[in-house]
N, CA, C, O and the ligand as a Tripos MOL2 file, in Angstrom:
@<TRIPOS>MOLECULE
protein
  277   275    70     0     0
PROTEIN
NO_CHARGES

@<TRIPOS>ATOM
      1 N         -13.0130    2.7610  -21.4210 N.3       1 MET1
      2 CA        -11.6040    2.3150  -21.2190 C.3       1 MET1
      3 C         -10.5870    3.4940  -21.2710 C.2       1 MET1
      4 O          -9.7720    3.7510  -20.3860 O.2       1 MET1
      5 N         -10.7470    4.1390  -22.3810 N.am      2 TRP2
      6 CA         -9.7250    5.2670  -22.6030 C.3       2 TRP2
      7 C          -9.9780    6.4390  -21.5790 C.2       2 TRP2
      8 O          -9.0550    7.0880  -21.0870 O.2       2 TRP2
      9 N         -11.2210    6.6360  -21.3210 N.am      3 THR3
     10 CA        -11.5710    7.7010  -20.3250 C.3       3 THR3
     11 C         -10.9710    7.3120  -19.0290 C.2       3 THR3
     12 O         -10.4000    8.1770  -18.3660 O.2       3 THR3
     13 N         -11.0440    6.1330  -18.6200 N.am      4 TYR4
     14 CA        -10.4160    5.5950  -17.3150 C.3       4 TYR4
     15 C          -8.9930    5.7210  -17.4290 C.2       4 TYR4
     16 O          -8.4370    6.1570  -16.4220 O.2       4 TYR4
     17 N          -8.2840    5.4490  -18.3950 N.am      5 LEU5
     18 CA         -6.8780    5.5030  -18.5040 C.3       5 LEU5
     19 C          -6.4240    6.9820  -18.5290 C.2       5 LEU5
     20 O          -5.3680    7.2850  -17.9730 O.2       5 LEU5
     21 N          -7.1520    7.8830  -19.1320 N.am      6 MET6
     22 CA         -6.8150    9.3530  -19.0230 C.3       6 MET6
     23 C          -6.9220    9.8670  -17.5980 C.2       6 MET6
     24 O          -6.0610   10.6270  -17.1540 O.2       6 MET6
     25 N          -7.9240    9.4820  -16.8970 N.am      7 LYS7
     26 CA         -8.0710    9.9060  -15.4550 C.3       7 LYS7
     27 C          -6.8070    9.4040  -14.6940 C.2       7 LYS7
     28 O          -6.2500   10.1670  -13.9050 O.2       7 LYS7
     29 N          -6.3210    8.0960  -14.9170 N.am      8 MET8
     30 CA         -5.3340    7.5380  -14.2250 C.3       8 MET8
     31 C          -3.9670    8.3490  -14.4710 C.2       8 MET8
     32 O          -3.1670    8.5370  -13.5540 O.2       8 MET8
     33 N          -3.7780    8.7830  -15.6930 N.am      9 PHE9
     34 CA         -2.6190    9.5410  -15.9570 C.3       9 PHE9
     35 C          -2.6110   11.0020  -15.4050 C.2       9 PHE9
     36 O          -1.5670   11.5710  -15.0850 O.2       9 PHE9
     37 N          -3.8770   11.5800  -15.3150 N.am     10 GLN10
     38 CA         -3.9860   12.9580  -14.8880 C.3      10 GLN10
     39 C          -3.8190   12.9290  -13.4020 C.2      10 GLN10
     40 O          -3.3780   13.9350  -12.8460 O.2      10 GLN10
     41 N          -4.1550   11.7860  -12.6590 N.am     11 LYS11
     42 CA         -4.1060   11.7700  -11.1950 C.3      11 LYS11
     43 C          -2.9600   10.8040  -10.8040 C.2      11 LYS11
     44 O          -3.1670    9.7990  -10.1240 O.2      11 LYS11
     45 N          -1.8450   11.1320  -11.2310 N.am     12 ASN12
     46 CA         -0.7300   10.2130  -10.9350 C.3      12 ASN12
     47 C           0.0450   10.4990   -9.6900 C.2      12 ASN12
     48 O           0.9410    9.7260   -9.3490 O.2      12 ASN12
     49 N          -0.2400   11.5420   -9.0040 N.am     13 THR13
     50 CA          0.3170   11.9040   -7.7410 C.3      13 THR13
     51 C          -0.4100   11.3740   -6.5870 C.2      13 THR13
     52 O          -1.5570   11.7560   -6.3550 O.2      13 THR13
     53 N           0.2200   10.4720   -5.8120 N.am     14 LYS14
     54 CA         -0.4610    9.8910   -4.6060 C.3      14 LYS14
     55 C           0.4810   10.2330   -3.3750 C.2      14 LYS14
     56 O           1.6510   10.5850   -3.5260 O.2      14 LYS14
     57 N          -0.1250   10.1000   -2.1680 N.am     15 THR15
     58 CA          0.6220   10.1720   -0.9160 C.3      15 THR15
     59 C           0.6820    8.8220   -0.3230 C.2      15 THR15
     60 O          -0.2290    8.0070   -0.4740 O.2      15 THR15
     61 N           1.7950    8.5780    0.3750 N.am     16 CYS16
     62 CA          1.9300    7.3080    1.0240 C.3      16 CYS16
     63 C           1.0480    7.3040    2.2330 C.2      16 CYS16
     64 O           1.0320    8.2620    3.0070 O.2      16 CYS16
     65 N           0.2890    6.1960    2.4080 N.am     17 ASP17
     66 CA         -0.6440    6.0540    3.4870 C.3      17 ASP17
     67 C          -0.0240    6.0360    4.8580 C.2      17 ASP17
     68 O          -0.6320    6.4490    5.8450 O.2      17 ASP17
     69 N           1.2800    5.5180    4.9060 N.am     18 GLN18
     70 CA          2.0240    5.3030    6.0830 C.3      18 GLN18
     71 C           2.6990    6.5870    6.6760 C.2      18 GLN18
     72 O           2.4820    6.9800    7.8220 O.2      18 GLN18
     73 N           3.5940    7.2450    5.7260 N.am     19 CYS19
     74 CA          4.3420    8.3590    6.2300 C.3      19 CYS19
     75 C           3.8980    9.7110    5.5560 C.2      19 CYS19
     76 O           4.3180   10.7840    5.9880 O.2      19 CYS19
     77 N           3.0600    9.6320    4.5140 N.am     20 GLY20
     78 CA          2.5090   10.8630    3.9810 C.3      20 GLY20
     79 C           3.3890   11.4330    2.9070 C.2      20 GLY20
     80 O           3.1170   12.5530    2.4750 O.2      20 GLY20
     81 N           4.4580   10.7420    2.4170 N.am     21 VAL21
     82 CA          5.3230   11.3220    1.5010 C.3      21 VAL21
     83 C           4.6120   11.2630    0.1050 C.2      21 VAL21
     84 O           3.8660   10.3420   -0.2250 O.2      21 VAL21
     85 N           4.9100   12.3070   -0.6530 N.am     22 VAL22
     86 CA          4.2010   12.4380   -2.0150 C.3      22 VAL22
     87 C           4.9550   11.5730   -2.9710 C.2      22 VAL22
     88 O           6.1560   11.7100   -3.2010 O.2      22 VAL22
     89 N           4.1580   10.6460   -3.5310 N.am     23 LEU23
     90 CA          4.5740    9.6980   -4.5730 C.3      23 LEU23
     91 C           4.4000   10.2910   -5.8990 C.2      23 LEU23
     92 O           3.2920   10.6810   -6.2650 O.2      23 LEU23
     93 N           5.5210   10.3850   -6.6920 N.am     24 LYS24
     94 CA          5.3830   10.8360   -8.0240 C.3      24 LYS24
     95 C           5.3180    9.7020   -8.9430 C.2      24 LYS24
     96 O           5.4910    8.5600   -8.5180 O.2      24 LYS24
     97 N           5.0830    9.9390  -10.1630 N.am     25 LYS25
     98 CA          4.6170    8.9260  -11.1910 C.3      25 LYS25
     99 C           5.6520    7.7790  -11.3070 C.2      25 LYS25
    100 O           5.2930    6.6210  -11.5190 O.2      25 LYS25
    101 N           6.9210    8.1330  -11.1630 N.am     26 ASN26
    102 CA          7.9450    7.0580  -11.3890 C.3      26 ASN26
    103 C           8.5690    6.6270  -10.0450 C.2      26 ASN26
    104 O           9.5320    5.8600  -10.0390 O.2      26 ASN26
    105 N           8.0450    7.0990   -8.9370 N.am     27 ASP27
    106 CA          8.5620    6.6300   -7.6980 C.3      27 ASP27
    107 C           8.0500    5.0760   -7.4500 C.2      27 ASP27
    108 O           6.9500    4.6760   -7.8310 O.2      27 ASP27
    109 N           8.9300    4.3420   -6.8180 N.am     28 PRO28
    110 CA          8.4490    2.8660   -6.6090 C.3      28 PRO28
    111 C           7.3740    2.9980   -5.4090 C.2      28 PRO28
    112 O           7.5990    3.6040   -4.3610 O.2      28 PRO28
    113 N           6.2840    2.3960   -5.7020 N.am     29 ALA29
    114 CA          5.2080    2.3410   -4.5300 C.3      29 ALA29
    115 C           4.3110    1.2620   -4.8500 C.2      29 ALA29
    116 O           4.1580    0.8630   -6.0040 O.2      29 ALA29
    117 N           3.7070    0.7740   -3.8370 N.am     30 ILE30
    118 CA          2.7490   -0.3240   -3.8240 C.3      30 ILE30
    119 C           1.4150    0.2480   -3.6010 C.2      30 ILE30
    120 O           1.1600    1.0850   -2.7350 O.2      30 ILE30
    121 N           0.5320   -0.2820   -4.4840 N.am     31 CYS31
    122 CA         -0.9450   -0.0570   -4.3740 C.3      31 CYS31
    123 C          -1.5490   -1.1670   -3.6060 C.2      31 CYS31
    124 O          -1.4540   -2.3190   -4.0310 O.2      31 CYS31
    125 N          -2.1480   -0.9010   -2.5300 N.am     32 LEU32
    126 CA         -2.8920   -1.9310   -1.7920 C.3      32 LEU32
    127 C          -4.3470   -1.6930   -1.9630 C.2      32 LEU32
    128 O          -4.8320   -0.5730   -1.8030 O.2      32 LEU32
    129 N          -5.0460   -2.7340   -2.2850 N.am     33 HIS33
    130 CA         -6.5210   -2.4620   -2.2890 C.3      33 HIS33
    131 C          -7.2530   -3.7870   -1.8320 C.2      33 HIS33
    132 O          -6.7290   -4.8970   -1.9120 O.2      33 HIS33
    133 N          -8.4150   -3.5680   -1.3850 N.am     34 GLY34
    134 CA         -9.2610   -4.7520   -0.9280 C.3      34 GLY34
    135 C         -10.5110   -4.2160   -0.4280 C.2      34 GLY34
    136 O         -10.8750   -3.0890   -0.7610 O.2      34 GLY34
    137 N         -11.2160   -4.9720    0.3740 N.am     35 ILE35
    138 CA        -12.4930   -4.5950    0.9830 C.3      35 ILE35
    139 C         -12.6000   -4.7630    2.4950 C.2      35 ILE35
    140 O         -12.4620   -5.8620    3.0330 O.2      35 ILE35
    141 N         -12.8420   -3.6800    3.1380 N.am     36 ASP36
    142 CA        -12.8930   -3.6510    4.5610 C.3      36 ASP36
    143 C         -14.3000   -3.2370    5.0850 C.2      36 ASP36
    144 O         -14.7480   -2.1160    4.8470 O.2      36 ASP36
    145 N         -14.9420   -4.1070    5.7570 N.am     37 ASP37
    146 CA        -16.3260   -3.8270    6.2980 C.3      37 ASP37
    147 C         -17.2200   -3.4690    5.1290 C.2      37 ASP37
    148 O         -18.0980   -2.6140    5.2400 O.2      37 ASP37
    149 N         -16.9760   -4.1610    3.9580 N.am     38 GLY38
    150 CA        -17.8830   -3.8800    2.8090 C.3      38 GLY38
    151 C         -17.5050   -2.6460    2.0400 C.2      38 GLY38
    152 O         -18.1520   -2.3510    1.0350 O.2      38 GLY38
    153 N         -16.4540   -1.8710    2.4650 N.am     39 LEU39
    154 CA        -16.0830   -0.7170    1.7810 C.3      39 LEU39
    155 C         -14.7640   -1.0300    0.9530 C.2      39 LEU39
    156 O         -13.8200   -1.6220    1.4760 O.2      39 LEU39
    157 N         -14.7510   -0.6260   -0.2880 N.am     40 GLU40
    158 CA        -13.5430   -0.8460   -1.0170 C.3      40 GLU40
    159 C         -12.5390    0.2810   -0.7720 C.2      40 GLU40
    160 O         -12.8820    1.4630   -0.7840 O.2      40 GLU40
    161 N         -11.2790   -0.1310   -0.5480 N.am     41 TYR41
    162 CA        -10.3600    0.8990   -0.1960 C.3      41 TYR41
    163 C          -9.0860    0.6340   -1.2090 C.2      41 TYR41
    164 O          -8.8640   -0.4620   -1.7230 O.2      41 TYR41
    165 N          -8.3410    1.7310   -1.3980 N.am     42 GLU42
    166 CA         -7.1490    1.6790   -2.2000 C.3      42 GLU42
    167 C          -6.1780    2.6160   -1.5290 C.2      42 GLU42
    168 O          -6.4730    3.8040   -1.3970 O.2      42 GLU42
    169 N          -5.0350    2.1310   -1.1030 N.am     43 ILE43
    170 CA         -4.0050    3.0510   -0.4900 C.3      43 ILE43
    171 C          -2.7390    2.7110   -1.1680 C.2      43 ILE43
    172 O          -2.4940    1.6310   -1.7050 O.2      43 ILE43
    173 N          -1.9450    3.7510   -1.0930 N.am     44 TYR44
    174 CA         -0.6500    3.6410   -1.6900 C.3      44 TYR44
    175 C           0.4240    3.6870   -0.6020 C.2      44 TYR44
    176 O           0.2640    4.4060    0.3840 O.2      44 TYR44
    177 N           1.5000    2.9410   -0.7620 N.am     45 VAL45
    178 CA          2.5820    2.9140    0.2760 C.3      45 VAL45
    179 C           3.9010    2.9160   -0.4270 C.2      45 VAL45
    180 O           4.1520    2.1360   -1.3450 O.2      45 VAL45
    181 N           4.7700    3.8450    0.0410 N.am     46 CYS46
    182 CA          6.0610    3.9300   -0.5610 C.3      46 CYS46
    183 C           6.8870    2.7630   -0.3620 C.2      46 CYS46
    184 O           6.5690    1.9340    0.4910 O.2      46 CYS46
    185 N           8.0270    2.6100   -1.1470 N.am     47 GLU47
    186 CA          8.7430    1.3860   -0.9900 C.3      47 GLU47
    187 C           9.3050    1.1400    0.4290 C.2      47 GLU47
    188 O           9.2500    0.0190    0.9360 O.2      47 GLU47
    189 N           9.8630    2.2370    1.0830 N.am     48 PRO48
    190 CA         10.5220    1.9060    2.4350 C.3      48 PRO48
    191 C           9.4150    1.5140    3.3950 C.2      48 PRO48
    192 O           9.6450    0.6170    4.2070 O.2      48 PRO48
    193 N           8.2490    2.1060    3.3690 N.am     49 CYS49
    194 CA          7.1720    1.7770    4.2590 C.3      49 CYS49
    195 C           6.6770    0.3640    4.0080 C.2      49 CYS49
    196 O           6.2960   -0.3320    4.9500 O.2      49 CYS49
    197 N           6.6750   -0.1010    2.6680 N.am     50 CYS50
    198 CA          6.2220   -1.2920    2.3540 C.3      50 CYS50
    199 C           7.1750   -2.3640    2.9070 C.2      50 CYS50
    200 O           6.7400   -3.4040    3.4020 O.2      50 CYS50
    201 N           8.5180   -2.0790    2.8100 N.am     51 GLU51
    202 CA          9.3950   -3.0090    3.4530 C.3      51 GLU51
    203 C           9.2270   -3.1240    4.9600 C.2      51 GLU51
    204 O           9.3510   -4.2040    5.5380 O.2      51 GLU51
    205 N           8.9320   -1.9360    5.6090 N.am     52 ARG52
    206 CA          8.7670   -2.0230    6.9370 C.3      52 ARG52
    207 C           7.4550   -2.7790    7.4040 C.2      52 ARG52
    208 O           7.4180   -3.5010    8.4000 O.2      52 ARG52
    209 N           6.3870   -2.5250    6.5680 N.am     53 LEU53
    210 CA          5.1980   -3.3030    6.9570 C.3      53 LEU53
    211 C           5.4330   -4.8300    6.7490 C.2      53 LEU53
    212 O           4.9360   -5.6530    7.5180 O.2      53 LEU53
    213 N           6.1980   -5.1750    5.6980 N.am     54 ALA54
    214 CA          6.4820   -6.5750    5.3900 C.3      54 ALA54
    215 C           7.2660   -7.1480    6.5500 C.2      54 ALA54
    216 O           6.9870   -8.2720    6.9660 O.2      54 ALA54
    217 N           8.2860   -6.3870    7.1210 N.am     55 ASN55
    218 CA          9.0780   -6.8630    8.2800 C.3      55 ASN55
    219 C           8.1700   -6.9650    9.4860 C.2      55 ASN55
    220 O           8.2720   -7.9460   10.2220 O.2      55 ASN55
    221 N           7.3170   -6.0430    9.7250 N.am     56 GLU56
    222 CA          6.4510   -6.1600   10.9270 C.3      56 GLU56
    223 C           5.5230   -7.3500   10.8080 C.2      56 GLU56
    224 O           5.2030   -8.0060   11.8000 O.2      56 GLU56
    225 N           5.0720   -7.6370    9.5240 N.am     57 TYR57
    226 CA          4.1750   -8.8300    9.3270 C.3      57 TYR57
    227 C           4.9240  -10.0530    9.6270 C.2      57 TYR57
    228 O           4.4290  -10.9900   10.2540 O.2      57 TYR57
    229 N           6.1120  -10.0370    9.1780 N.am     58 ASP58
    230 CA          7.0080  -11.2960    9.4850 C.3      58 ASP58
    231 C           7.0440  -11.4740   10.9860 C.2      58 ASP58
    232 O           6.8600  -12.5870   11.4790 O.2      58 ASP58
    233 N           7.2750  -10.4150   11.7130 N.am     59 GLU59
    234 CA          7.4360  -10.4520   13.2420 C.3      59 GLU59
    235 C           6.1260  -10.9710   13.8410 C.2      59 GLU59
    236 O           6.1620  -11.8010   14.7490 O.2      59 GLU59
    237 N           4.9770  -10.5040   13.3560 N.am     60 VAL60
    238 CA          3.6890  -10.9510   13.9550 C.3      60 VAL60
    239 C           3.4760  -12.4390   13.6330 C.2      60 VAL60
    240 O           2.9660  -13.2010   14.4540 O.2      60 VAL60
    241 N           3.8590  -12.8100   12.4800 N.am     61 GLU61
    242 CA          3.7990  -14.2140   12.1180 C.3      61 GLU61
    243 C           4.6710  -15.1090   12.9840 C.2      61 GLU61
    244 O           4.3120  -16.2180   13.3800 O.2      61 GLU61
    245 N           5.8140  -14.5560   13.2390 N.am     62 GLU62
    246 CA          6.7030  -15.4490   14.0200 C.3      62 GLU62
    247 C           6.1760  -15.4650   15.4830 C.2      62 GLU62
    248 O           6.1730  -16.4820   16.1750 O.2      62 GLU62
    249 N           5.7380  -14.2740   15.8820 N.am     63 ALA63
    250 CA          5.2160  -14.2840   17.3210 C.3      63 ALA63
    251 C           4.0190  -15.2920   17.4990 C.2      63 ALA63
    252 O           3.8840  -15.9670   18.5200 O.2      63 ALA63
    253 N           3.1220  -15.3430   16.3760 N.am     64 ASN64
    254 CA          2.0710  -16.1460   16.4450 C.3      64 ASN64
    255 C           2.4840  -17.6310   16.3630 C.2      64 ASN64
    256 O           1.8540  -18.4700   17.0070 O.2      64 ASN64
    257 N           3.4740  -17.9520   15.6250 N.am     65 LEU65
    258 CA          4.0050  -19.2960   15.6760 C.3      65 LEU65
    259 C           4.5690  -19.6950   16.9580 C.2      65 LEU65
    260 O           4.4000  -20.8380   17.3810 O.2      65 LEU65
    261 N           5.2520  -18.7880   17.6190 N.am     66 ALA66
    262 CA          5.8830  -18.9730   18.9550 C.3      66 ALA66
    263 C           4.8240  -19.3310   19.9510 C.2      66 ALA66
    264 O           4.9800  -20.2330   20.7730 O.2      66 ALA66
    265 N           3.7150  -18.5830   19.8550 N.am     67 GLU67
    266 CA          2.6920  -18.7410   20.8460 C.3      67 GLU67
    267 C           2.0360  -20.1660   20.7530 C.2      67 GLU67
    268 O           1.5450  -20.7260   21.7330 O.2      67 GLU67
    269 N           2.0680  -20.6780   19.5480 N.am     68 GLN68
    270 CA          1.4390  -21.9600   19.2920 C.3      68 GLN68
    271 C           2.2770  -23.1770   19.8270 C.2      68 GLN68
    272 O           1.7490  -24.2790   19.9770 O.2      68 GLN68
    273 N           3.6120  -22.9410   20.1130 N.am     69 ASP69
    274 CA          4.4240  -23.9490   20.6020 C.3      69 ASP69
    275 C           4.1110  -24.3040   22.0680 C.2      69 ASP69
    276 O           4.7520  -25.1850   22.6400 O.2      69 ASP69
    277 ZN          6.0010    5.9270    3.2560 Zn       70 ZN70
@<TRIPOS>BOND
     1     1     2 1
     2     2     3 1
     3     3     4 2
     4     3     5 am
     5     5     6 1
     6     6     7 1
     7     7     8 2
     8     7     9 am
     9     9    10 1
    10    10    11 1
    11    11    12 2
    12    11    13 am
    13    13    14 1
    14    14    15 1
    15    15    16 2
    16    15    17 am
    17    17    18 1
    18    18    19 1
    19    19    20 2
    20    19    21 am
    21    21    22 1
    22    22    23 1
    23    23    24 2
    24    23    25 am
    25    25    26 1
    26    26    27 1
    27    27    28 2
    28    27    29 am
    29    29    30 1
    30    30    31 1
    31    31    32 2
    32    31    33 am
    33    33    34 1
    34    34    35 1
    35    35    36 2
    36    35    37 am
    37    37    38 1
    38    38    39 1
    39    39    40 2
    40    39    41 am
    41    41    42 1
    42    42    43 1
    43    43    44 2
    44    43    45 am
    45    45    46 1
    46    46    47 1
    47    47    48 2
    48    47    49 am
    49    49    50 1
    50    50    51 1
    51    51    52 2
    52    51    53 am
    53    53    54 1
    54    54    55 1
    55    55    56 2
    56    55    57 am
    57    57    58 1
    58    58    59 1
    59    59    60 2
    60    59    61 am
    61    61    62 1
    62    62    63 1
    63    63    64 2
    64    63    65 am
    65    65    66 1
    66    66    67 1
    67    67    68 2
    68    67    69 am
    69    69    70 1
    70    70    71 1
    71    71    72 2
    72    71    73 am
    73    73    74 1
    74    74    75 1
    75    75    76 2
    76    75    77 am
    77    77    78 1
    78    78    79 1
    79    79    80 2
    80    79    81 am
    81    81    82 1
    82    82    83 1
    83    83    84 2
    84    83    85 am
    85    85    86 1
    86    86    87 1
    87    87    88 2
    88    87    89 am
    89    89    90 1
    90    90    91 1
    91    91    92 2
    92    91    93 am
    93    93    94 1
    94    94    95 1
    95    95    96 2
    96    95    97 am
    97    97    98 1
    98    98    99 1
    99    99   100 2
   100    99   101 am
   101   101   102 1
   102   102   103 1
   103   103   104 2
   104   103   105 am
   105   105   106 1
   106   106   107 1
   107   107   108 2
   108   107   109 am
   109   109   110 1
   110   110   111 1
   111   111   112 2
   112   111   113 am
   113   113   114 1
   114   114   115 1
   115   115   116 2
   116   115   117 am
   117   117   118 1
   118   118   119 1
   119   119   120 2
   120   119   121 am
   121   121   122 1
   122   122   123 1
   123   123   124 2
   124   123   125 am
   125   125   126 1
   126   126   127 1
   127   127   128 2
   128   127   129 am
   129   129   130 1
   130   130   131 1
   131   131   132 2
   132   131   133 am
   133   133   134 1
   134   134   135 1
   135   135   136 2
   136   135   137 am
   137   137   138 1
   138   138   139 1
   139   139   140 2
   140   139   141 am
   141   141   142 1
   142   142   143 1
   143   143   144 2
   144   143   145 am
   145   145   146 1
   146   146   147 1
   147   147   148 2
   148   147   149 am
   149   149   150 1
   150   150   151 1
   151   151   152 2
   152   151   153 am
   153   153   154 1
   154   154   155 1
   155   155   156 2
   156   155   157 am
   157   157   158 1
   158   158   159 1
   159   159   160 2
   160   159   161 am
   161   161   162 1
   162   162   163 1
   163   163   164 2
   164   163   165 am
   165   165   166 1
   166   166   167 1
   167   167   168 2
   168   167   169 am
   169   169   170 1
   170   170   171 1
   171   171   172 2
   172   171   173 am
   173   173   174 1
   174   174   175 1
   175   175   176 2
   176   175   177 am
   177   177   178 1
   178   178   179 1
   179   179   180 2
   180   179   181 am
   181   181   182 1
   182   182   183 1
   183   183   184 2
   184   183   185 am
   185   185   186 1
   186   186   187 1
   187   187   188 2
   188   187   189 am
   189   189   190 1
   190   190   191 1
   191   191   192 2
   192   191   193 am
   193   193   194 1
   194   194   195 1
   195   195   196 2
   196   195   197 am
   197   197   198 1
   198   198   199 1
   199   199   200 2
   200   199   201 am
   201   201   202 1
   202   202   203 1
   203   203   204 2
   204   203   205 am
   205   205   206 1
   206   206   207 1
   207   207   208 2
   208   207   209 am
   209   209   210 1
   210   210   211 1
   211   211   212 2
   212   211   213 am
   213   213   214 1
   214   214   215 1
   215   215   216 2
   216   215   217 am
   217   217   218 1
   218   218   219 1
   219   219   220 2
   220   219   221 am
   221   221   222 1
   222   222   223 1
   223   223   224 2
   224   223   225 am
   225   225   226 1
   226   226   227 1
   227   227   228 2
   228   227   229 am
   229   229   230 1
   230   230   231 1
   231   231   232 2
   232   231   233 am
   233   233   234 1
   234   234   235 1
   235   235   236 2
   236   235   237 am
   237   237   238 1
   238   238   239 1
   239   239   240 2
   240   239   241 am
   241   241   242 1
   242   242   243 1
   243   243   244 2
   244   243   245 am
   245   245   246 1
   246   246   247 1
   247   247   248 2
   248   247   249 am
   249   249   250 1
   250   250   251 1
   251   251   252 2
   252   251   253 am
   253   253   254 1
   254   254   255 1
   255   255   256 2
   256   255   257 am
   257   257   258 1
   258   258   259 1
   259   259   260 2
   260   259   261 am
   261   261   262 1
   262   262   263 1
   263   263   264 2
   264   263   265 am
   265   265   266 1
   266   266   267 1
   267   267   268 2
   268   267   269 am
   269   269   270 1
   270   270   271 1
   271   271   272 2
   272   271   273 am
   273   273   274 1
   274   274   275 1
   275   275   276 2
@<TRIPOS>SUBSTRUCTURE
     1 MET1         2 RESIDUE 1 A MET
     2 TRP2         6 RESIDUE 1 A TRP
     3 THR3        10 RESIDUE 1 A THR
     4 TYR4        14 RESIDUE 1 A TYR
     5 LEU5        18 RESIDUE 1 A LEU
     6 MET6        22 RESIDUE 1 A MET
     7 LYS7        26 RESIDUE 1 A LYS
     8 MET8        30 RESIDUE 1 A MET
     9 PHE9        34 RESIDUE 1 A PHE
    10 GLN10       38 RESIDUE 1 A GLN
    11 LYS11       42 RESIDUE 1 A LYS
    12 ASN12       46 RESIDUE 1 A ASN
    13 THR13       50 RESIDUE 1 A THR
    14 LYS14       54 RESIDUE 1 A LYS
    15 THR15       58 RESIDUE 1 A THR
    16 CYS16       62 RESIDUE 1 A CYS
    17 ASP17       66 RESIDUE 1 A ASP
    18 GLN18       70 RESIDUE 1 A GLN
    19 CYS19       74 RESIDUE 1 A CYS
    20 GLY20       78 RESIDUE 1 A GLY
    21 VAL21       82 RESIDUE 1 A VAL
    22 VAL22       86 RESIDUE 1 A VAL
    23 LEU23       90 RESIDUE 1 A LEU
    24 LYS24       94 RESIDUE 1 A LYS
    25 LYS25       98 RESIDUE 1 A LYS
    26 ASN26      102 RESIDUE 1 A ASN
    27 ASP27      106 RESIDUE 1 A ASP
    28 PRO28      110 RESIDUE 1 A PRO
    29 ALA29      114 RESIDUE 1 A ALA
    30 ILE30      118 RESIDUE 1 A ILE
    31 CYS31      122 RESIDUE 1 A CYS
    32 LEU32      126 RESIDUE 1 A LEU
    33 HIS33      130 RESIDUE 1 A HIS
    34 GLY34      134 RESIDUE 1 A GLY
    35 ILE35      138 RESIDUE 1 A ILE
    36 ASP36      142 RESIDUE 1 A ASP
    37 ASP37      146 RESIDUE 1 A ASP
    38 GLY38      150 RESIDUE 1 A GLY
    39 LEU39      154 RESIDUE 1 A LEU
    40 GLU40      158 RESIDUE 1 A GLU
    41 TYR41      162 RESIDUE 1 A TYR
    42 GLU42      166 RESIDUE 1 A GLU
    43 ILE43      170 RESIDUE 1 A ILE
    44 TYR44      174 RESIDUE 1 A TYR
    45 VAL45      178 RESIDUE 1 A VAL
    46 CYS46      182 RESIDUE 1 A CYS
    47 GLU47      186 RESIDUE 1 A GLU
    48 PRO48      190 RESIDUE 1 A PRO
    49 CYS49      194 RESIDUE 1 A CYS
    50 CYS50      198 RESIDUE 1 A CYS
    51 GLU51      202 RESIDUE 1 A GLU
    52 ARG52      206 RESIDUE 1 A ARG
    53 LEU53      210 RESIDUE 1 A LEU
    54 ALA54      214 RESIDUE 1 A ALA
    55 ASN55      218 RESIDUE 1 A ASN
    56 GLU56      222 RESIDUE 1 A GLU
    57 TYR57      226 RESIDUE 1 A TYR
    58 ASP58      230 RESIDUE 1 A ASP
    59 GLU59      234 RESIDUE 1 A GLU
    60 VAL60      238 RESIDUE 1 A VAL
    61 GLU61      242 RESIDUE 1 A GLU
    62 GLU62      246 RESIDUE 1 A GLU
    63 ALA63      250 RESIDUE 1 A ALA
    64 ASN64      254 RESIDUE 1 A ASN
    65 LEU65      258 RESIDUE 1 A LEU
    66 ALA66      262 RESIDUE 1 A ALA
    67 GLU67      266 RESIDUE 1 A GLU
    68 GLN68      270 RESIDUE 1 A GLN
    69 ASP69      274 RESIDUE 1 A ASP
    70 ZN70       277 GROUP 0 **** ****
């Protein structure tokens, strides 16, 4: 457990998956993870990109709802 935590602290610089901006330790960012085609993935998205993705998702949802009518 401690080894794992030490690794996490040493590798605290990530890049945003969407725009490639470097995320520093204290920057607001979202870590997305899941399984795609049996492969586990973990991506980091900066806050502005996360908001943009959320807005796009809402638009897709609204478009899908509109199609159903
Ligand atoms: Zn970004």
